PyMOL CGO cylinders between C-alpha atoms (Angstrom):
from pymol import cmd
from pymol.cgo import CYLINDER

trace = [
    CYLINDER, 6.34, -18.59, -3.26, 7.92, -19.87, -0.13, 0.3, 1, 1, 1, 1, 1, 1,
    CYLINDER, 7.92, -19.87, -0.13, 9.31, -17.00, 1.93, 0.3, 1, 1, 1, 1, 1, 1,
    CYLINDER, 9.31, -17.00, 1.93, 12.14, -19.22, 3.05, 0.3, 1, 1, 1, 1, 1, 1,
    CYLINDER, 12.14, -19.22, 3.05, 13.34, -19.15, -0.56, 0.3, 1, 1, 1, 1, 1, 1,
    CYLINDER, 13.34, -19.15, -0.56, 13.51, -15.35, -0.85, 0.3, 1, 1, 1, 1, 1, 1,
    CYLINDER, 13.51, -15.35, -0.85, 16.81, -14.37, -2.42, 0.3, 1, 1, 1, 1, 1, 1,
    CYLINDER, 16.81, -14.37, -2.42, 18.82, -11.18, -1.98, 0.3, 1, 1, 1, 1, 1, 1,
    CYLINDER, 18.82, -11.18, -1.98, 18.85, -10.42, -5.73, 0.3, 1, 1, 1, 1, 1, 1,
    CYLINDER, 18.85, -10.42, -5.73, 15.02, -10.16, -5.52, 0.3, 1, 1, 1, 1, 1, 1,
    CYLINDER, 15.02, -10.16, -5.52, 15.27, -7.30, -3.02, 0.3, 1, 1, 1, 1, 1, 1,
    CYLINDER, 15.27, -7.30, -3.02, 16.05, -3.68, -3.86, 0.3, 1, 1, 1, 1, 1, 1,
    CYLINDER, 16.05, -3.68, -3.86, 16.53, -2.02, -0.47, 0.3, 1, 1, 1, 1, 1, 1,
    CYLINDER, 16.53, -2.02, -0.47, 17.04, 1.43, -1.98, 0.3, 1, 1, 1, 1, 1, 1,
    CYLINDER, 17.04, 1.43, -1.98, 13.75, 1.21, -3.88, 0.3, 1, 1, 1, 1, 1, 1,
    CYLINDER, 13.75, 1.21, -3.88, 12.12, -0.59, -0.90, 0.3, 1, 1, 1, 1, 1, 1,
    CYLINDER, 12.12, -0.59, -0.90, 10.85, -3.31, -3.21, 0.3, 1, 1, 1, 1, 1, 1,
    CYLINDER, 10.85, -3.31, -3.21, 10.82, -7.09, -3.58, 0.3, 1, 1, 1, 1, 1, 1,
    CYLINDER, 10.82, -7.09, -3.58, 10.31, -8.35, -7.12, 0.3, 1, 1, 1, 1, 1, 1,
    CYLINDER, 10.31, -8.35, -7.12, 9.41, -11.99, -7.65, 0.3, 1, 1, 1, 1, 1, 1,
    CYLINDER, 9.41, -11.99, -7.65, 9.64, -13.24, -11.22, 0.3, 1, 1, 1, 1, 1, 1,
    CYLINDER, 9.64, -13.24, -11.22, 6.71, -15.01, -12.83, 0.3, 1, 1, 1, 1, 1, 1,
    CYLINDER, 6.71, -15.01, -12.83, 8.62, -18.28, -12.42, 0.3, 1, 1, 1, 1, 1, 1,
    CYLINDER, 8.62, -18.28, -12.42, 8.59, -17.77, -8.64, 0.3, 1, 1, 1, 1, 1, 1,
    CYLINDER, 8.59, -17.77, -8.64, 4.88, -17.11, -8.10, 0.3, 1, 1, 1, 1, 1, 1,
    CYLINDER, 4.88, -17.11, -8.10, 1.98, -19.52, -7.79, 0.3, 1, 1, 1, 1, 1, 1,
    CYLINDER, 1.98, -19.52, -7.79, -0.11, -17.70, -10.40, 0.3, 1, 1, 1, 1, 1, 1,
    CYLINDER, -0.11, -17.70, -10.40, 2.75, -17.28, -12.88, 0.3, 1, 1, 1, 1, 1, 1,
    CYLINDER, 2.75, -17.28, -12.88, 2.71, -13.46, -12.77, 0.3, 1, 1, 1, 1, 1, 1,
    CYLINDER, 2.71, -13.46, -12.77, 5.52, -11.18, -11.64, 0.3, 1, 1, 1, 1, 1, 1,
    CYLINDER, 5.52, -11.18, -11.64, 4.79, -9.82, -8.17, 0.3, 1, 1, 1, 1, 1, 1,
    CYLINDER, 4.79, -9.82, -8.17, 6.21, -6.54, -6.90, 0.3, 1, 1, 1, 1, 1, 1,
    CYLINDER, 6.21, -6.54, -6.90, 5.97, -6.09, -3.14, 0.3, 1, 1, 1, 1, 1, 1,
    CYLINDER, 5.97, -6.09, -3.14, 6.61, -2.61, -1.73, 0.3, 1, 1, 1, 1, 1, 1,
    CYLINDER, 6.61, -2.61, -1.73, 8.44, -2.68, 1.59, 0.3, 1, 1, 1, 1, 1, 1,
    CYLINDER, 8.44, -2.68, 1.59, 7.43, -0.54, 4.53, 0.3, 1, 1, 1, 1, 1, 1,
    CYLINDER, 7.43, -0.54, 4.53, 10.31, 1.30, 6.17, 0.3, 1, 1, 1, 1, 1, 1,
    CYLINDER, 10.31, 1.30, 6.17, 10.18, -1.16, 9.09, 0.3, 1, 1, 1, 1, 1, 1,
    CYLINDER, 10.18, -1.16, 9.09, 10.59, -4.16, 6.77, 0.3, 1, 1, 1, 1, 1, 1,
    CYLINDER, 10.59, -4.16, 6.77, 13.43, -2.43, 4.95, 0.3, 1, 1, 1, 1, 1, 1,
    CYLINDER, 13.43, -2.43, 4.95, 15.17, -1.73, 8.28, 0.3, 1, 1, 1, 1, 1, 1,
    CYLINDER, 15.17, -1.73, 8.28, 14.85, -5.39, 9.29, 0.3, 1, 1, 1, 1, 1, 1,
    CYLINDER, 14.85, -5.39, 9.29, 16.29, -6.54, 5.97, 0.3, 1, 1, 1, 1, 1, 1,
    CYLINDER, 16.29, -6.54, 5.97, 19.14, -4.00, 6.23, 0.3, 1, 1, 1, 1, 1, 1,
    CYLINDER, 19.14, -4.00, 6.23, 20.01, -5.50, 9.63, 0.3, 1, 1, 1, 1, 1, 1,
    CYLINDER, 20.01, -5.50, 9.63, 20.41, -8.94, 8.06, 0.3, 1, 1, 1, 1, 1, 1,
    CYLINDER, 20.41, -8.94, 8.06, 23.76, -10.09, 6.78, 0.3, 1, 1, 1, 1, 1, 1,
    CYLINDER, 23.76, -10.09, 6.78, 23.53, -10.92, 3.08, 0.3, 1, 1, 1, 1, 1, 1,
    CYLINDER, 23.53, -10.92, 3.08, 26.19, -13.61, 3.51, 0.3, 1, 1, 1, 1, 1, 1,
    CYLINDER, 26.19, -13.61, 3.51, 24.49, -15.95, 1.08, 0.3, 1, 1, 1, 1, 1, 1,
    CYLINDER, 24.49, -15.95, 1.08, 21.95, -15.90, -1.72, 0.3, 1, 1, 1, 1, 1, 1,
    CYLINDER, 21.95, -15.90, -1.72, 18.99, -16.83, 0.51, 0.3, 1, 1, 1, 1, 1, 1,
    CYLINDER, 18.99, -16.83, 0.51, 17.62, -14.18, 2.89, 0.3, 1, 1, 1, 1, 1, 1,
    CYLINDER, 17.62, -14.18, 2.89, 16.16, -16.42, 5.59, 0.3, 1, 1, 1, 1, 1, 1,
    CYLINDER, 16.16, -16.42, 5.59, 17.43, -19.46, 7.46, 0.3, 1, 1, 1, 1, 1, 1,
    CYLINDER, 17.43, -19.46, 7.46, 20.81, -21.04, 7.78, 0.3, 1, 1, 1, 1, 1, 1,
    CYLINDER, 20.81, -21.04, 7.78, 20.51, -24.22, 5.73, 0.3, 1, 1, 1, 1, 1, 1,
    CYLINDER, 20.51, -24.22, 5.73, 21.52, -24.67, 2.13, 0.3, 1, 1, 1, 1, 1, 1,
    CYLINDER, 21.52, -24.67, 2.13, 17.88, -24.54, 0.99, 0.3, 1, 1, 1, 1, 1, 1,
    CYLINDER, 17.88, -24.54, 0.99, 16.58, -21.90, 3.37, 0.3, 1, 1, 1, 1, 1, 1,
    CYLINDER, 16.58, -21.90, 3.37, 15.49, -23.11, 6.76, 0.3, 1, 1, 1, 1, 1, 1,
    CYLINDER, 15.49, -23.11, 6.76, 16.90, -26.29, 8.16, 0.3, 1, 1, 1, 1, 1, 1,
    CYLINDER, 16.90, -26.29, 8.16, 15.44, -27.52, 11.38, 0.3, 1, 1, 1, 1, 1, 1,
    CYLINDER, 15.44, -27.52, 11.38, 12.17, -25.57, 10.91, 0.3, 1, 1, 1, 1, 1, 1,
    CYLINDER, 12.17, -25.57, 10.91, 10.44, -27.49, 13.71, 0.3, 1, 1, 1, 1, 1, 1,
    CYLINDER, 10.44, -27.49, 13.71, 13.16, -26.60, 16.20, 0.3, 1, 1, 1, 1, 1, 1,
    CYLINDER, 13.16, -26.60, 16.20, 13.13, -22.94, 15.13, 0.3, 1, 1, 1, 1, 1, 1,
    CYLINDER, 13.13, -22.94, 15.13, 9.33, -22.73, 15.29, 0.3, 1, 1, 1, 1, 1, 1,
    CYLINDER, 9.33, -22.73, 15.29, 9.29, -24.30, 18.76, 0.3, 1, 1, 1, 1, 1, 1,
    CYLINDER, 9.29, -24.30, 18.76, 11.78, -21.65, 19.95, 0.3, 1, 1, 1, 1, 1, 1,
    CYLINDER, 11.78, -21.65, 19.95, 9.64, -18.90, 18.39, 0.3, 1, 1, 1, 1, 1, 1,
    CYLINDER, 9.64, -18.90, 18.39, 6.47, -20.36, 19.93, 0.3, 1, 1, 1, 1, 1, 1,
    CYLINDER, 6.47, -20.36, 19.93, 8.12, -20.26, 23.34, 0.3, 1, 1, 1, 1, 1, 1,
    CYLINDER, 8.12, -20.26, 23.34, 9.39, -16.70, 22.86, 0.3, 1, 1, 1, 1, 1, 1,
    CYLINDER, 9.39, -16.70, 22.86, 6.04, -15.30, 21.71, 0.3, 1, 1, 1, 1, 1, 1,
    CYLINDER, 6.04, -15.30, 21.71, 3.77, -17.49, 23.84, 0.3, 1, 1, 1, 1, 1, 1,
    CYLINDER, 3.77, -17.49, 23.84, 1.65, -18.60, 20.87, 0.3, 1, 1, 1, 1, 1, 1,
    CYLINDER, 1.65, -18.60, 20.87, 1.78, -22.21, 19.72, 0.3, 1, 1, 1, 1, 1, 1,
    CYLINDER, 1.78, -22.21, 19.72, -1.11, -23.12, 17.44, 0.3, 1, 1, 1, 1, 1, 1,
    CYLINDER, -1.11, -23.12, 17.44, -0.20, -21.18, 14.31, 0.3, 1, 1, 1, 1, 1, 1,
    CYLINDER, -0.20, -21.18, 14.31, 1.21, -21.72, 10.84, 0.3, 1, 1, 1, 1, 1, 1,
    CYLINDER, 1.21, -21.72, 10.84, 2.99, -19.43, 8.41, 0.3, 1, 1, 1, 1, 1, 1,
    CYLINDER, 2.99, -19.43, 8.41, -0.24, -19.18, 6.41, 0.3, 1, 1, 1, 1, 1, 1,
    CYLINDER, -0.24, -19.18, 6.41, -1.89, -17.67, 9.50, 0.3, 1, 1, 1, 1, 1, 1,
    CYLINDER, -1.89, -17.67, 9.50, 0.41, -14.67, 9.10, 0.3, 1, 1, 1, 1, 1, 1,
    CYLINDER, 0.41, -14.67, 9.10, -1.01, -13.98, 5.62, 0.3, 1, 1, 1, 1, 1, 1,
    CYLINDER, -1.01, -13.98, 5.62, -4.55, -14.41, 6.93, 0.3, 1, 1, 1, 1, 1, 1,
    CYLINDER, -4.55, -14.41, 6.93, -3.87, -12.10, 9.86, 0.3, 1, 1, 1, 1, 1, 1,
    CYLINDER, -3.87, -12.10, 9.86, -2.37, -9.41, 7.62, 0.3, 1, 1, 1, 1, 1, 1,
    CYLINDER, -2.37, -9.41, 7.62, -5.26, -9.65, 5.14, 0.3, 1, 1, 1, 1, 1, 1,
    CYLINDER, -5.26, -9.65, 5.14, -7.90, -9.50, 7.87, 0.3, 1, 1, 1, 1, 1, 1,
    CYLINDER, -7.90, -9.50, 7.87, -6.07, -6.71, 9.69, 0.3, 1, 1, 1, 1, 1, 1,
    CYLINDER, -6.07, -6.71, 9.69, -5.73, -4.60, 6.57, 0.3, 1, 1, 1, 1, 1, 1,
    CYLINDER, -5.73, -4.60, 6.57, -9.45, -5.10, 5.87, 0.3, 1, 1, 1, 1, 1, 1,
    CYLINDER, -9.45, -5.10, 5.87, -10.26, -4.02, 9.43, 0.3, 1, 1, 1, 1, 1, 1,
    CYLINDER, -10.26, -4.02, 9.43, -8.15, -0.90, 8.83, 0.3, 1, 1, 1, 1, 1, 1,
    CYLINDER, -8.15, -0.90, 8.83, -10.21, -0.03, 5.74, 0.3, 1, 1, 1, 1, 1, 1,
    CYLINDER, -10.21, -0.03, 5.74, -8.02, -1.39, 2.94, 0.3, 1, 1, 1, 1, 1, 1,
    CYLINDER, -8.02, -1.39, 2.94, -10.20, -2.37, 0.01, 0.3, 1, 1, 1, 1, 1, 1,
    CYLINDER, -10.20, -2.37, 0.01, -10.45, -6.10, -0.87, 0.3, 1, 1, 1, 1, 1, 1,
    CYLINDER, -10.45, -6.10, -0.87, -8.96, -5.68, -4.34, 0.3, 1, 1, 1, 1, 1, 1,
    CYLINDER, -8.96, -5.68, -4.34, -5.88, -4.01, -2.84, 0.3, 1, 1, 1, 1, 1, 1,
    CYLINDER, -5.88, -4.01, -2.84, -5.48, -6.81, -0.28, 0.3, 1, 1, 1, 1, 1, 1,
    CYLINDER, -5.48, -6.81, -0.28, -5.72, -9.31, -3.14, 0.3, 1, 1, 1, 1, 1, 1,
    CYLINDER, -5.72, -9.31, -3.14, -3.00, -7.40, -4.98, 0.3, 1, 1, 1, 1, 1, 1,
    CYLINDER, -3.00, -7.40, -4.98, -0.79, -7.40, -1.86, 0.3, 1, 1, 1, 1, 1, 1,
    CYLINDER, -0.79, -7.40, -1.86, -1.23, -11.19, -1.58, 0.3, 1, 1, 1, 1, 1, 1,
    CYLINDER, -1.23, -11.19, -1.58, -0.82, -11.69, -5.35, 0.3, 1, 1, 1, 1, 1, 1,
    CYLINDER, -0.82, -11.69, -5.35, -4.25, -13.30, -5.62, 0.3, 1, 1, 1, 1, 1, 1,
    CYLINDER, -4.25, -13.30, -5.62, -6.35, -13.15, -8.77, 0.3, 1, 1, 1, 1, 1, 1,
    CYLINDER, -6.35, -13.15, -8.77, -9.99, -13.29, -7.79, 0.3, 1, 1, 1, 1, 1, 1,
    CYLINDER, -9.99, -13.29, -7.79, -12.80, -10.89, -7.13, 0.3, 1, 1, 1, 1, 1, 1,
    CYLINDER, -12.80, -10.89, -7.13, -11.99, -7.63, -8.92, 0.3, 1, 1, 1, 1, 1, 1,
    CYLINDER, -11.99, -7.63, -8.92, -9.32, -9.17, -11.15, 0.3, 1, 1, 1, 1, 1, 1,
    CYLINDER, -9.32, -9.17, -11.15, -11.09, -12.39, -12.14, 0.3, 1, 1, 1, 1, 1, 1,
    CYLINDER, -11.09, -12.39, -12.14, -13.00, -13.07, -15.33, 0.3, 1, 1, 1, 1, 1, 1,
    CYLINDER, -13.00, -13.07, -15.33, -13.95, -10.21, -17.62, 0.3, 1, 1, 1, 1, 1, 1,
    CYLINDER, -13.95, -10.21, -17.62, -12.91, -7.55, -15.09, 0.3, 1, 1, 1, 1, 1, 1,
    CYLINDER, -12.91, -7.55, -15.09, -9.38, -8.96, -15.03, 0.3, 1, 1, 1, 1, 1, 1,
    CYLINDER, -9.38, -8.96, -15.03, -9.24, -8.96, -18.81, 0.3, 1, 1, 1, 1, 1, 1,
    CYLINDER, -9.24, -8.96, -18.81, -9.60, -5.19, -18.87, 0.3, 1, 1, 1, 1, 1, 1,
    CYLINDER, -9.60, -5.19, -18.87, -8.19, -4.13, -15.50, 0.3, 1, 1, 1, 1, 1, 1,
    CYLINDER, -8.19, -4.13, -15.50, -4.40, -4.47, -15.74, 0.3, 1, 1, 1, 1, 1, 1,
    CYLINDER, -4.40, -4.47, -15.74, -3.59, -2.27, -12.75, 0.3, 1, 1, 1, 1, 1, 1,
    CYLINDER, -3.59, -2.27, -12.75, -1.00, -3.59, -10.31, 0.3, 1, 1, 1, 1, 1, 1,
    CYLINDER, -1.00, -3.59, -10.31, -2.26, -1.16, -7.63, 0.3, 1, 1, 1, 1, 1, 1,
    CYLINDER, -2.26, -1.16, -7.63, 1.36, -0.32, -6.79, 0.3, 1, 1, 1, 1, 1, 1,
    CYLINDER, 1.36, -0.32, -6.79, 0.60, 2.89, -4.87, 0.3, 1, 1, 1, 1, 1, 1,
    CYLINDER, 0.60, 2.89, -4.87, -2.34, 1.29, -3.09, 0.3, 1, 1, 1, 1, 1, 1,
    CYLINDER, -2.34, 1.29, -3.09, -0.26, -1.75, -2.10, 0.3, 1, 1, 1, 1, 1, 1,
    CYLINDER, -0.26, -1.75, -2.10, 2.42, 0.56, -0.69, 0.3, 1, 1, 1, 1, 1, 1,
    CYLINDER, 2.42, 0.56, -0.69, -0.17, 2.54, 1.29, 0.3, 1, 1, 1, 1, 1, 1,
    CYLINDER, -0.17, 2.54, 1.29, -1.78, -0.67, 2.60, 0.3, 1, 1, 1, 1, 1, 1,
    CYLINDER, -1.78, -0.67, 2.60, 1.52, -2.16, 3.74, 0.3, 1, 1, 1, 1, 1, 1,
    CYLINDER, 1.52, -2.16, 3.74, 2.61, 1.12, 5.33, 0.3, 1, 1, 1, 1, 1, 1,
    CYLINDER, 2.61, 1.12, 5.33, -0.73, 1.26, 7.17, 0.3, 1, 1, 1, 1, 1, 1,
    CYLINDER, -0.73, 1.26, 7.17, -0.30, -2.34, 8.35, 0.3, 1, 1, 1, 1, 1, 1,
    CYLINDER, -0.30, -2.34, 8.35, 3.25, -1.58, 9.56, 0.3, 1, 1, 1, 1, 1, 1,
    CYLINDER, 3.25, -1.58, 9.56, 1.97, 1.44, 11.46, 0.3, 1, 1, 1, 1, 1, 1,
    CYLINDER, 1.97, 1.44, 11.46, -0.77, -0.67, 13.04, 0.3, 1, 1, 1, 1, 1, 1,
    CYLINDER, -0.77, -0.67, 13.04, 1.81, -3.26, 14.10, 0.3, 1, 1, 1, 1, 1, 1,
    CYLINDER, 1.81, -3.26, 14.10, 4.07, -0.55, 15.57, 0.3, 1, 1, 1, 1, 1, 1,
    CYLINDER, 4.07, -0.55, 15.57, 1.19, 0.72, 17.72, 0.3, 1, 1, 1, 1, 1, 1,
    CYLINDER, 1.19, 0.72, 17.72, 0.24, -2.81, 18.81, 0.3, 1, 1, 1, 1, 1, 1,
    CYLINDER, 0.24, -2.81, 18.81, 3.84, -3.61, 19.75, 0.3, 1, 1, 1, 1, 1, 1,
    CYLINDER, 3.84, -3.61, 19.75, 4.22, -0.33, 21.63, 0.3, 1, 1, 1, 1, 1, 1,
    CYLINDER, 4.22, -0.33, 21.63, 0.99, -0.98, 23.56, 0.3, 1, 1, 1, 1, 1, 1,
    CYLINDER, 0.99, -0.98, 23.56, 2.13, -4.53, 24.37, 0.3, 1, 1, 1, 1, 1, 1,
    CYLINDER, 2.13, -4.53, 24.37, 5.32, -3.02, 25.78, 0.3, 1, 1, 1, 1, 1, 1,
    CYLINDER, 5.32, -3.02, 25.78, 3.33, -0.66, 28.02, 0.3, 1, 1, 1, 1, 1, 1,
    CYLINDER, 3.33, -0.66, 28.02, 3.43, 2.53, 25.95, 0.3, 1, 1, 1, 1, 1, 1,
    CYLINDER, 3.43, 2.53, 25.95, 0.48, 4.90, 26.05, 0.3, 1, 1, 1, 1, 1, 1,
    CYLINDER, 0.48, 4.90, 26.05, -0.10, 5.27, 22.30, 0.3, 1, 1, 1, 1, 1, 1,
    CYLINDER, -0.10, 5.27, 22.30, -3.07, 5.37, 20.00, 0.3, 1, 1, 1, 1, 1, 1,
    CYLINDER, -3.07, 5.37, 20.00, -3.63, 5.02, 16.29, 0.3, 1, 1, 1, 1, 1, 1,
    CYLINDER, -3.63, 5.02, 16.29, -4.45, 8.07, 14.24, 0.3, 1, 1, 1, 1, 1, 1,
    CYLINDER, -4.45, 8.07, 14.24, -7.20, 7.23, 11.77, 0.3, 1, 1, 1, 1, 1, 1,
    CYLINDER, -7.20, 7.23, 11.77, -7.84, 8.99, 8.51, 0.3, 1, 1, 1, 1, 1, 1,
    CYLINDER, -7.84, 8.99, 8.51, -11.04, 11.02, 8.36, 0.3, 1, 1, 1, 1, 1, 1,
]
cmd.load_cgo(trace, "trace")
């Protein structure tokens, strides 16, 4: 699923949930993505003036190269791709103690714990675990952003 194609009807801000139909996912399975409060707040600040959530062009982003160059300049990082964001989130959640099968569920991957015979019998969507993982990741990002802005904050880890 290309994030640039996310549509407002796929988002339920009150339920804090994105639902992608099976036709919209690479593996052909419906994917429900719980939204952290921070993500919900960002989406609420957007103007749903059209069907597509991101970009300004008719098919999502137009002028992606120009927009990415502006973002690279603003953040000071140049050698990255959108896929790096998924990799960073997956690695970061693992570093925070999120179990691999939950990270796979967040990313809508079918491997490891859900592949082969295990996947035949294990039909869990790990909805609560995905929510907890994404909330934990959002909290981690909040602390990192605060520190980058000079705040004297620290993460509180679970025992």
